[in-house]
N, C-alpha and C positions, 0 to 999 in steps of 0.2 A: 968891744971885745966879741967877736964874732958868734953867734948861736952854735950848738952843738948838732942840731937836725936839722931839716930844712921843713918846709911842709908839704912837701912830696913824699918826705921818707917817714912820715908821720901815717901807721898803719890806724891809728885811731878812728881817721875819720873815713876811711874804705870799710869798716866792720860791718854795717848794715849790707852793703854789695855781698860783702864775701857771703855773709851768713845765708842771702839770699840765692846765691848760686849753690852754694852745699845744697841747701833744700831742694832745689829744682833737678840736683844731680841724682841726688838720693831717692827721691820719686820716682825719677829715669829709671833708676837701677831697678826700682820693685817692679815698675811696671812692664818691665822686660823679662824682669824672672817669672810672673804670671803669665805672659804671652809667650814664650820660648815653649817651640815645639820639638819635639825628638820623633823620627821616623826610624824604623828598624828597616834592614836590606830587604827581607822578605817574609812572607807569613811562616810563622812556627810551625812545627810538624808536630801532630796529635799522636804521634806513634802509630804501629800497627795494629791491624785489628785481629785477634789471633783465633779466636773461637767465639761463633755465634748460639748463646743461651736463650732456647726456645722454652717460655712457661705453658705449662700444660693447662693453666687456667686461662690463658689467653686462647687457648685453643676451642676449649670446649665453650663456647657462648651458647650454647640453647640445650643447656644439660633440663631433663623432663624432672619434675621433683617426685620422691619414692611414694610409690601407691600408700594410702590410709592402711591402716592395721584394719585386719578383719574383726567386724562387730561380734563381742561376746555372745555367747549361747544364749539364747533364751531361755527363762526360766518357766517350766509351764506348772500351772496351779490348775488343779481341776477339784472343785467345789461341787458337793453334791448335797442336796436338800431336799429332803423327803416330804413329796406332797400330803399333807395332812387336811388339805383344805375340801373338802370332798361333803356333796350335800347330802342329805339323809332323805329318805325318803319315809312320808308320814306309815304309820302302821294303821289301816281300816280295822276297826274294831267292831264285830257280829255278834248279833246278839247269841248265844247258845241254848235258848229256851227253843222247844218245839212240838207240836202235839203228839198227842198219840196216833193220830190219824197221818199226820203227815209220811210222805215217802221218804227214807234215809238214803241221800246221795253217799255213797263211798269213797272217798278221795284217793284219786289217782296217788299210786305212787310216786316218791319224789323223784325227779330227774337228776340224776347224777351229772350229766353234763352241764348243767347248769355252772353259769361262772361269777361266783362272788366277788363284793368289792371289798377290803381289807377293814372297812369299817362294819360290815353284815357278818364277820366268822367271829367265833367265839375265840379262837388262838390262831395267830397269824403262823404263816410259814416257819419253821424251827432250820435257821442257818448251821450248817455244824459246825460243832463246838460250842452250842448255846445251849444244850440239853440240856447242863446240869444246872442251869440256873433254875430258883424255888417258884420264882412268882411268874404269873403271862406277862404282865408291865415288861418284866426284865428280858423275857426273854424276845419281846417284840424291838424293844430297844437295841438291843444286840442283834437282831433279824437288819434294821436299818442301817446299823455302824456297819456292821459285817459287810455288806453290801457295799456300801459307799467303799472301804478300804482296799476291796475286792478290784472296784474299776478304778481305783487309784494307782494302784498297782500294775495293773495289766494294761491300761490305755497307753499308747504311746502316739501322741501326735504327730500327725503326718509332716514330712519335711515338706511337701509342697506348699500346706498350709500355713508352716513358719515362715517358709521364703516369702509368702503373698501376704502375711499377715491378717490371717482368717481366724478368727476365735468369736464364741456366743455360746450359748446356752442351747443343748439338745435335751429335749424330751423323748424317753423312750420307753414305751407299754410294756411289759411283758405277762404270762401268766404263768404260775406255778400250779401246774394240774395237782389233780388227787393221789398220783402217783409220788410227786416231788419234783417233776424234773422242770425246767425253764421252757415254755414255748410260746408261739404268737409272738414273738419279739417284732417288733412293730415302732417305725419313728411319728410318734404323734406330732413334733413341730421341730422341725429341722433347721441348721443354719445354712450348710454347705453338705455338698456328696462326700467330700475328705472327710468331713468331721462326721456326718452320718452316718458312713459307712464304718469309720472305727468303733462308732457307740454301738452300733449292732452287734459289732463283730465280739468286743469284750464284753456283753451283755448276754449274749449265747453260750458263752464259756462259765457262767455260773453253774457252780457244783450243784450236786441232788440235793432236796433239803427234805423235811419232811412236812408232807401238805398241813394248810389248815383244816380246821375241825370247827363244823356244826353240828350240833346233835351229837358230838361224839361219832361221827361218820367225817371221813377225808372227803374235801372240795378242791376243786379248783377255785385259786384266788387270783385276781389281776391286780396289776403293782403299776404304776408309772414312776420312773426313776428320772430327776434332771442331773443332766453331765453339763458341769461348766467348765467348758476346757476355752482356757482364759493364757493369752499372752501376758509374762511380767518381765 
């Protein structure tokens, strides 16, 4: 009997070869797909430029910062302190006994032009409005308080002194003469001409008062007033 298939027609023998050829072809096609490049005929158009936009923020590159706000106005505080530390002269007591044969000297008339210190008077000057107080102590305290209030209301801090930062305590001395007028206004200890001049101006405006008294008669009295002109 003749066989139906020959060895050459048996495909099982060439199965491994065909498998290798298929793998090689498949890898070649994959490699060609990765390496395949396409090129267009020319550069594409980006379109036409219709408008040019200019950003204002890009032009102003050197802007100056706005100026700082002005400082708040200075608060002026004036504190007046009454100087009550005054040295008191010792009183020399002399014997009043005398012999009949001794000549008696007549005492000269009291000098009305003498200026007393406020601790050597029986009653201090009376500021207008303090007359109705009952005791000397109340009237004296009223004089000191009203003098301070008057200076506080009328003192005008010089603008130049505010700008330059000038401040301090100015001591002003004045005399309430026997007619009640304020005279002899002077700077005892100053700070600056601006504050000194304003202190003199205010003290010279003090109203007329009832004068101080010694032994029931009107006398002149000297008074020192500190004006504390301070910026705050």
